[in-house]
Every structure is written in C-alpha cells, then in structure tokens.
C-alpha distance (Angstrom), angle and dihedral (degrees) to the residues before:
residue distance angle dihedral
X1 . . .
X2 3.79 . .
X3 3.78 115.5 .
X4 3.79 93.9 -121.0
X5 3.80 91.0 58.1
X6 3.80 91.7 62.4
X7 3.77 121.8 84.3
X8 3.80 117.3 -123.8
X9 3.80 95.0 -97.4
X10 3.80 92.9 50.3
X11 3.79 93.5 45.1
X12 3.81 93.4 50.1
X13 3.79 90.8 49.6
X14 3.80 91.7 50.0
X15 3.81 90.8 51.1
X16 3.81 93.0 46.6
X17 3.82 90.0 50.5
X18 3.80 92.4 50.4
X19 3.81 92.4 -114.8
X20 3.79 88.9 120.9
X21 3.77 137.7 4.4
X22 3.77 133.3 -118.1
X23 3.79 90.2 -128.0
X24 3.80 92.0 55.6
X25 3.81 92.5 48.0
X26 3.80 93.7 48.1
X27 3.81 93.0 43.6
X28 3.78 90.8 53.1
X29 3.81 91.9 48.8
X30 3.80 90.9 50.1
X31 3.80 91.4 48.6
X32 3.80 91.4 52.6
X33 3.81 91.1 44.4
X34 3.82 90.8 54.4
X35 3.80 92.3 48.2
X36 3.79 113.7 26.2
X37 3.81 92.6 19.9
X38 3.79 91.1 56.1
X39 3.79 91.0 47.8
X40 3.81 90.7 53.7
X41 3.84 94.3 36.7
X42 3.80 89.0 -126.8
X43 3.79 97.0 147.2
X44 3.77 132.6 51.2
X45 3.81 92.2 -168.9
X46 3.80 140.3 -1.9
X47 3.80 127.6 -148.1
X48 3.82 103.0 -156.6
X49 3.81 99.0 159.1
X50 3.77 95.6 54.5
X51 3.80 93.2 40.3
X52 3.80 94.2 51.7
X53 3.81 92.0 44.7
X54 3.80 89.6 53.0
X55 3.80 91.6 47.5
X56 3.81 92.2 51.9
X57 3.79 89.7 49.1
X58 3.81 89.7 55.1
X59 3.82 91.4 48.5
X60 3.81 90.0 52.2
X61 3.78 90.3 49.6
X62 3.80 90.5 53.5
X63 3.81 91.5 47.1
X64 3.81 89.4 51.9
X65 3.80 90.9 53.0
X66 3.79 95.3 -111.0
X67 3.80 118.6 149.2
X68 3.79 115.9 -100.1
X69 3.78 127.3 -145.8
X70 3.81 122.9 -110.0
X71 3.83 91.8 -99.3
X72 3.80 97.3 40.1
X73 3.79 110.5 158.5
X74 3.80 95.7 -0.8
X75 3.83 111.2 140.0
X76 3.79 113.8 -134.9
X77 3.80 135.7 -178.8
X78 3.81 126.8 -134.7
X79 3.82 126.3 -148.7
X80 3.80 114.1 -117.0
X81 3.81 93.7 -112.0
X82 3.81 93.4 63.0
X83 3.79 122.3 91.6
X84 3.79 115.5 -122.6
X85 3.80 114.4 166.9
X86 3.79 110.9 -102.7
X87 3.82 94.5 4.3
X88 3.80 120.1 116.4
X89 3.80 103.7 -105.0
X90 3.79 101.9 -172.4
X91 3.84 104.0 145.9
X92 3.83 86.3 -132.5
X93 3.82 87.1 -75.5
X94 3.79 131.1 125.9
X95 3.77 89.1 -138.7
X96 3.84 89.2 69.5
X97 3.80 99.3 32.0
X98 3.79 109.1 144.2
X99 3.82 95.0 13.0
X100 3.80 111.6 141.1
X101 3.77 117.9 -162.5
X102 3.84 115.0 -116.4
X103 3.83 92.8 -154.1
X104 3.80 141.0 29.2
X105 3.79 124.4 -110.1
X106 3.80 116.2 -113.1
X107 3.80 93.7 -118.0
X108 3.81 92.7 49.7
X109 3.80 92.0 46.7
X110 3.80 91.5 52.1
X111 3.80 90.8 55.3
X112 3.81 91.7 45.3
X113 3.81 89.5 50.7
X114 3.82 86.8 54.7
X115 3.81 89.9 55.2
X116 3.81 102.6 -95.1
X117 3.81 116.6 146.5
X118 3.83 117.1 -144.5
X119 3.81 109.0 -146.6
X120 3.79 101.7 -178.5
X121 3.77 152.7 -37.6
X122 3.80 122.7 -76.3
X123 3.79 131.9 -135.8
X124 3.81 120.8 -103.8
X125 3.78 145.1 160.1
X126 3.80 108.1 -72.1
X127 3.82 109.0 -81.8
X128 3.84 87.1 -9.7
X129 3.81 91.4 -69.9
X130 3.78 107.7 140.2
X131 3.79 148.5 51.3
X132 3.80 101.4 -130.1
X133 3.81 110.4 37.7
X134 3.80 89.3 -113.5
X135 3.80 93.4 115.7
X136 3.81 92.4 68.8
X137 3.79 111.1 121.4
X138 3.82 87.8 -138.0
X139 3.81 99.5 51.0
X140 3.80 131.7 -84.9
X141 3.78 129.3 -67.8
X142 3.81 117.4 -122.8
X143 3.78 133.4 -128.1
X144 3.83 113.9 -106.7
X145 3.82 90.4 -142.8
X146 3.82 92.0 56.9
X147 3.79 120.9 1.6
X148 3.80 91.9 -152.2
X149 3.81 89.8 64.1
X150 3.77 135.8 73.4
X151 3.81 120.3 -103.1
X152 3.81 86.3 -146.2
X153 3.77 128.8 -105.1
X154 2.83 164.8 -32.8
X155 3.84 90.4 -15.0
X156 3.80 91.1 43.9
X157 3.79 102.0 141.6
X158 3.80 94.7 44.1
X159 3.81 92.4 53.2
X160 3.80 93.0 45.8
X161 3.82 91.6 48.7
X162 3.81 92.3 55.2
X163 3.81 94.9 41.8
X164 3.83 91.1 49.9
X165 3.80 92.5 51.9
X166 3.79 96.6 -113.9
X167 3.82 93.9 124.6
X168 3.82 130.5 3.4
X169 3.82 93.2 -138.9
X170 3.80 133.1 33.5
X171 3.77 131.1 172.8
X172 3.78 121.0 -130.3
X173 3.78 134.7 167.8
X174 3.79 123.0 -120.1
X175 3.81 118.1 -155.3
X176 3.80 102.4 152.5
X177 3.80 100.5 -8.1
X178 3.80 102.7 -43.9
X179 3.81 93.5 141.7
X180 3.79 101.9 29.9
X181 3.82 95.5 50.6
X182 3.85 94.8 48.9
X183 3.81 89.0 45.8
X184 3.81 88.8 55.0
X185 3.81 93.7 47.2
X186 3.82 92.2 47.7
X187 3.82 99.5 41.9
X188 3.81 97.8 -117.0
X189 3.81 138.6 109.8
X190 3.81 120.9 -85.9
X191 3.82 123.4 178.4
X192 3.81 129.7 -165.4
X193 3.83 110.8 -165.7
X194 3.77 128.3 -146.7
X195 3.80 108.8 -73.5
X196 3.80 107.6 -89.3
X197 3.82 98.0 19.6
X198 3.82 90.8 105.3
X199 3.79 122.5 42.2
X200 3.80 116.2 -111.4
X201 3.81 92.9 -157.0
X202 3.79 104.7 130.8
X203 3.80 95.6 20.4
X204 3.82 109.2 117.5
X205 3.78 103.1 -126.8
X206 3.78 127.2 -116.3
X207 3.84 100.1 159.7
X208 3.78 109.6 -2.2
X209 3.81 98.1 -159.1
X210 3.80 91.4 52.1
X211 3.83 108.5 32.0
X212 3.80 115.1 106.7
X213 3.80 130.1 174.5
X214 3.80 104.4 -122.1
X215 3.82 131.3 -179.5
X216 3.80 132.2 -133.6
X217 3.80 122.1 -151.0
X218 3.78 140.9 153.0
X219 3.82 94.0 -122.0
X220 3.78 134.3 39.5
X221 3.80 92.8 -130.0
X222 3.80 88.2 61.6
X223 3.80 89.8 52.1
X224 3.80 90.4 49.7
X225 3.78 92.2 51.6
X226 3.81 93.2 47.2
X227 3.80 90.9 49.3
X228 3.80 92.1 49.8
X229 3.80 89.1 53.3
X230 3.83 99.7 41.6
X231 3.79 102.3 39.0
X232 3.79 128.6 85.2
X233 3.77 138.9 80.2
X234 3.79 119.9 -47.3
X235 3.82 122.7 -165.3
X236 3.81 88.1 -151.5
X237 3.81 91.8 64.1
X238 3.80 118.2 54.9
X239 3.81 90.6 -166.8
X240 3.81 93.8 59.1
X241 3.79 112.7 106.1
X242 3.84 117.9 -111.2
X243 3.78 92.7 -115.2
X244 3.77 137.7 113.9
X245 3.81 124.7 -111.4
X246 3.78 118.7 -56.7
X247 3.79 116.5 -98.2
X248 3.78 123.2 -144.7
X249 3.78 121.5 -111.3
X250 3.81 126.7 -109.0
X251 3.80 119.5 -51.6
X252 3.81 92.9 -124.8
X253 3.78 117.0 101.6
X254 3.79 92.8 -152.5
X255 3.80 118.8 105.7
X256 3.79 99.4 -161.8
X257 3.78 111.6 165.0
X258 3.81 94.9 10.0
X259 3.80 114.1 132.2
X260 3.81 115.8 -145.6
X261 3.80 116.4 -160.6
X262 3.79 118.9 -147.0
X263 3.84 109.2 -162.3
X264 3.79 113.7 -145.2
X265 3.81 88.4 -146.1
X266 3.83 89.7 64.2
X267 3.83 91.4 58.3
X268 3.83 104.6 50.2
X269 3.80 122.0 170.4
X270 3.80 92.2 -103.3
X271 3.82 95.4 54.3
X272 3.82 116.2 124.5
X273 3.80 105.4 -92.0
X274 3.80 92.4 -133.5
X275 3.79 90.8 54.9
X276 3.81 91.1 48.0
X277 3.79 90.2 49.9
X278 3.80 91.7 51.9
X279 3.82 91.5 52.1
X280 3.79 92.6 48.1
X281 3.81 91.1 48.5
X282 3.81 90.0 49.2
X283 3.79 90.4 52.3
X284 3.80 89.3 55.1
X285 3.81 91.2 48.5
X286 3.80 90.8 51.8
X287 3.81 89.8 49.4
X288 3.79 89.3 53.3
X289 3.81 88.0 55.8
X290 3.80 91.3 56.1
X291 3.80 101.5 -93.0
X292 3.77 124.2 133.3
X293 3.81 115.7 -132.8
X294 3.80 115.3 -148.1
X295 3.80 133.2 175.9
X296 3.80 116.6 -110.4
X297 3.78 134.6 172.7
X298 3.80 132.0 -128.3
X299 3.81 97.3 -178.3
X300 3.80 98.7 -179.3
X301 3.83 95.5 54.3
X302 3.82 91.8 111.7
X303 3.81 89.5 59.1
X304 3.81 93.5 54.8
X305 3.82 97.3 88.5
X306 3.84 97.9 50.5
X307 3.80 89.1 42.4
X308 3.81 92.4 49.3
X309 3.80 94.8 47.8
X310 3.79 91.7 51.2
X311 3.81 95.8 46.7
X312 3.81 95.9 40.1
X313 3.80 96.2 46.2
X314 3.80 92.2 45.9
X315 3.80 90.1 55.1
X316 3.81 91.6 42.9
X317 3.79 92.0 54.6
X318 3.80 88.5 56.5
X319 3.80 98.0 40.9
X320 3.80 95.7 47.4
X321 3.81 93.8 50.5
X322 3.82 87.2 89.1
X323 3.80 91.2 69.9
X324 3.78 96.8 83.7
X325 3.81 105.7 129.4
X326 3.81 92.5 -104.3
X327 3.81 106.7 92.6
X328 3.79 109.0 21.6
X329 3.76 143.5 -14.5
X330 3.78 128.5 28.5
X331 3.81 122.0 3.2
X332 3.83 123.9 -169.4
X333 3.81 115.3 -175.3
X334 3.80 97.6 -142.8
X335 3.79 113.8 176.3
X336 3.81 93.2 -17.3
X337 3.81 96.7 -100.8
X338 3.81 123.6 110.0
X339 3.80 92.2 -115.3
X340 3.79 90.7 45.6
X341 3.81 92.0 50.7
X342 3.82 91.9 50.5
X343 3.80 93.1 47.4
X344 3.81 93.6 47.0
X345 3.81 92.0 46.4
X346 3.78 93.4 51.8
X347 3.79 92.8 43.5
X348 3.81 91.1 53.8
X349 3.79 97.6 35.9
X350 3.80 105.8 44.4
X351 3.80 123.8 68.8
X352 3.82 124.9 -134.0
X353 3.83 96.8 -93.3
X354 3.80 93.4 49.7
X355 3.81 90.6 49.1
X356 3.81 90.1 48.3
X357 3.80 92.6 53.0
X358 3.80 94.7 44.0
X359 3.80 90.3 52.2
X360 3.79 92.6 46.6
X361 3.80 91.6 47.4
X362 3.78 92.6 48.5
X363 3.79 89.7 50.1
X364 3.83 95.9 51.5
X365 3.82 90.4 49.0
X366 3.79 95.5 46.3
X367 3.78 124.9 111.2
X368 3.78 111.2 -83.3
X369 3.81 94.2 21.0
X370 3.82 103.2 55.2
X371 3.81 95.8 88.3
X372 3.78 94.3 40.1
X373 3.81 94.6 51.2
X374 3.80 117.1 12.9
X375 3.80 94.8 31.5
X376 3.79 91.8 50.1
X377 3.80 91.7 46.3
X378 3.80 90.9 55.2
X379 3.82 89.5 52.5
X380 3.80 90.2 51.6
X381 3.80 89.4 48.6
X382 3.80 89.1 57.6
X383 3.80 90.1 49.1
X384 3.81 90.8 52.8
X385 3.79 90.6 51.6
X386 3.80 89.5 48.1
X387 3.82 90.0 52.0
X388 3.79 89.8 57.8
X389 3.81 92.6 44.6
X390 3.80 89.9 55.4
X391 3.79 93.0 44.8
X392 3.80 90.8 52.4
X393 3.79 89.7 56.7
X394 3.81 86.7 72.6
X395 3.81 101.9 28.3
X396 3.79 140.8 33.8
X397 3.83 98.7 -143.0
X398 3.79 136.3 13.8
X399 3.82 120.5 -130.4
X400 3.78 127.0 -159.9
X401 3.80 144.6 124.9
X402 3.79 118.3 -63.4
X403 3.80 94.1 -145.1
X404 3.80 129.6 13.1
X405 3.83 91.3 -128.6
X406 3.81 140.9 21.6
X407 3.80 118.5 -98.0
X408 3.79 112.1 -52.8
X409 3.79 126.3 -143.1
X410 3.79 121.5 -86.9
X411 3.79 109.2 -96.7
X412 3.80 93.6 19.5
X413 3.81 96.1 111.7
X414 3.80 106.0 18.1
X415 3.81 93.5 101.6
X416 3.81 92.7 57.6
X417 3.83 113.4 50.7
X418 3.82 92.9 -176.5
X419 3.80 92.1 57.0
X420 3.79 88.7 49.0
X421 3.80 91.8 50.0
X422 3.83 90.8 55.2
X423 3.81 89.4 68.0
X424 3.80 86.3 80.4
X425 3.79 96.3 53.6
X426 3.81 93.8 107.8
X427 3.81 97.8 39.2
X428 3.82 102.5 40.9
X429 3.84 95.6 70.5
X430 3.82 93.8 63.8
X431 3.81 90.1 46.0
X432 3.79 93.0 51.8
X433 3.81 89.5 48.7
X434 3.83 93.2 46.3
X435 3.82 92.6 -125.5
X436 3.82 130.7 152.9
X437 3.81 112.8 -105.6
X438 3.78 137.6 169.3
X439 3.78 135.2 -163.2
X440 3.80 114.1 -146.9
X441 3.82 129.7 -176.6
X442 3.80 106.3 -92.3
X443 3.78 108.3 170.1
X444 3.78 144.3 -55.2
X445 3.77 138.9 -87.0
X446 3.79 124.9 -152.9
X447 3.82 115.0 -128.9
X448 3.80 117.0 177.8
X449 3.78 90.5 -29.3
X450 3.82 94.7 -46.7
X451 3.79 122.4 113.9
X452 3.80 111.8 -132.3
X453 3.82 123.9 -170.4
X454 3.80 123.2 -114.6
X455 3.79 122.3 -152.0
X456 3.80 131.5 -143.5
X457 3.79 122.4 -155.4
X458 3.80 128.3 -144.9
X459 3.82 117.5 -169.4
X460 3.80 124.5 -168.5
X461 3.79 138.2 -168.2
X462 3.82 119.4 -89.0
X463 3.83 113.6 -62.9
X464 3.81 92.9 5.1
X465 3.79 91.6 114.6
X466 3.79 91.1 131.9
X467 3.80 91.7 53.9
X468 3.82 91.5 52.3
X469 3.80 92.2 49.2
X470 3.81 92.8 45.2
X471 3.81 91.7 53.8
X472 3.81 90.0 46.7
X473 3.80 90.4 51.2
X474 3.81 90.4 50.5
X475 3.81 91.2 50.7
X476 3.82 89.9 47.1
X477 3.82 90.7 52.6
X478 3.81 91.3 53.2
X479 3.81 96.9 47.6
X480 3.81 138.0 46.9
X481 3.81 100.8 -146.0
X482 3.82 92.6 103.7
X483 3.81 91.8 56.5
X484 3.81 95.7 56.6
X485 3.79 115.7 100.2
X486 3.80 134.7 -160.3
X487 3.81 115.5 -107.7
X488 3.82 90.2 -106.7
X489 3.81 90.2 62.6
X490 3.82 92.4 75.3
C-alpha cells in the first residue's frame, strides 16, 4: 500500500515496525508535493533537504533500537502563518516575502518531538483573511475534487494537501471557520479546539482572541493523536489554559445517552436542500448509535457575522500594525520620511482584503465609534456564548452544517465581499464563544456531474474536546464518507 494511503497512526506504526522507512514516506510526500501539490498550488515552499535529513535520522534511531515517537516519520504540512525555524513564514503576503522564522512554534515543536517531519509551508489567504484562498498574494490553491473550485479558506493549501493525499496531517489556523470550512469543502476532518487548549506561541496573529491552531486529517483517530501531542499549557503563551494534554474519549463507538442538539437557526428555509438532507441523515445515523436528537435554539446566530467582522477586524488592525517596514519584511522607501516609508511599505505589501480589514478595524476602534461598534459587538459576543450555555443545558453537543453550500467556483464571490463573508455564518458562532468544534465528511452533492463533499459540524461545551472527537469518531465508524477520495488522490 502506498504511504500516502495510510493515515498518520498507521504509517507511524509501519515505520516503527520496520515495514517501511521514514525516508521513503517523506520522499513520497515530497514527490507528490512537487507534482500534484504544484498543480493544486497547495504549497508556497518545500524544505526537502531538512525533511529528508530528519527522516534519515529517525531511520537510524530505529536501526539503533531507540524508541520512536508516535508520529515518527510521518510527513506533515505547516500553514504559512506558523513559525518553523528556517522555513519561509510569509503568511501568503508580499510584506513578509522571504522572511524565514528564527524559532519554531510550540505546537510545531511538540509534533516534531513526537517524530513528525514538516515538509513545507502551505498556501493560505493573506494573513488568514478570507474564506476561499483567493486572497493569497501568490494565487489561490485549488480543490482536489474540482480544480475550478475553492478548497475553502483561509487554510486552503493545508486542506487541499490532506485531501489530495500528499500528507496525512496538516496544521491550519481557525479564526472564524478557517479549518472547518475547508475541511467541509475538501471532504476531510478539521478540528478547532477549545480556545486556549493549544498554545498560540509561534502563530502569527490575525485576531488574537479568536485564532486557534487546528489540525486537518483524514481520520478522527489522527486528530485525536495530534491533539494529545499539541495540547497543554505553555509558559510562552499567557492565553494557554493551565491544563495538561488532552486525552481521547472512550474507545466505544456507541453514543448511548448522548443528547445531540439540532438548532433550528442552522436549518433556515433558504438552506441548500442537499445540505439540509445531509444534516437530517446525520441525525438519523447518530440516533442509530444510541444518541437522542433534540431541538435547541441559538437565537443570536444571525448576529454572528457582523459581530465577528467587528471583533476580528479590530484585533487585526492592532496586530498588523507591527508590519511597518522597520523591523522585518518588505521595506519601500517612499518619499524618504519615516511616515512615507511606512505608508509605501504597507501599500505595496498588503493585499486589498487585508487593507479593507485594517481600515474597518481602525474605524470601529476610533474615538466616537468605539462604543457604537466594538462595544456593541462584545455585548453580542457574550449573548452568543450565553446561547450555547443555554443550549447545553438540554444537550451535550450541537449538530449542524459546516457551510451552507458545497465548494463554490473560484472567482464566483470575489466581487462581493459581503457574500464571501456569509460563508462563515455557521462556523463563526463557535469561534466567538471559544468552543471546540469539528467538521466531518457528511455526504456529497452533485454539481454539473461532479461530486462535491458536504461537511457536518459538531460543537461541544468548553473543554469537552474529547467528547466532540468521540462523537465524530462514532459517526465516522458508521459512515463511509471519510474513506472516499477525489480522483486526483490515485
């Protein structure tokens, strides 16, 4: 069996048993990244020399009888907003083109310590601002199921790389749905943990109170292993929770006694009928596993998008102020003055969407508008969290669609930013509330003769990451959607 057809757990076991080698697995991943990855524009850069050297080191360790980590020899991909020493960490922006990180993020280092081998940096929306990958300064990634369509965003390249079988695991960041929505569009698993369960040290910030490092995989057991390895307190990140690593849920795939809430707001009259059908079928599957499905209400769901785009842009305007041409990245001289240099650098370095969000964020934080916009958004954020708290009084998890539609075509929504922003309407609420949530493959829709994946979302109470993953694993065991592959996978 080809290496890329194994999940991470199976591949690591095969390498540890001597049935395969780390060098062979990494070489095959690099070969696919150069070919299929280039075709799909998954990667912004590859690091073959370092990856192969690390793989050979792991093979020598095995030959010497030394113990290997649980991800030994598994090739992984890293989103371009995550620091990995020596890798180009450019956030898919011209303002950071050529910047190589001088240190490694905590979450990346923990996977490397477990034996994982990063092979390169994946494409994304610039500074994680987007829902389609089309805001990358270096061109968009493409969906392996249909190359005319988006793989989602902002973690576009990471999702496409996993779906196309280049790597079994890739790291993305989820701010308002930037891992769950691409997972849905690409037919793979994408998990956003409880805010603070994974250190953000080394993640270049977009919106600090929302950003979460989030993994992609083709199986839930791979997600569980990655979360066990990445999670836990980090003294380098004051927002990380003072807790030990996450532990996986029970091995059983029964859900007896579990109450699944189905919010009426997630199934409005205008929802795509194919998406509605997938959710209803999933509810029946969960019932067959022993769960009870109950109706719940999240009444402020419609306010999530305006709330999110006030909070996120306000934080972005602050976080991106550091990119000024003085300390790192691009510098354009301008008129020779300090202010002129900063203005010219930002004009040349930032793309249109980043400029739009910085301007919006600066506006909502400005004197005379702070209370009317940012202050009100923070009140709505509390209401959204309260909605979930009340829902969880009568259920253990919330079920709904991940995205209101299947993957749309590249260029279809770029002319209308508001239409693009609405792609996050079902994922932003869990982000604003800081809750754990997963997107799992839940079916397919036929578009002009092409099968496109549909994603289902499960959301849990704070710190119940294991419960969310356990339910996802049970659903995975009862369905075959996760095992289907795009034609390019072969």
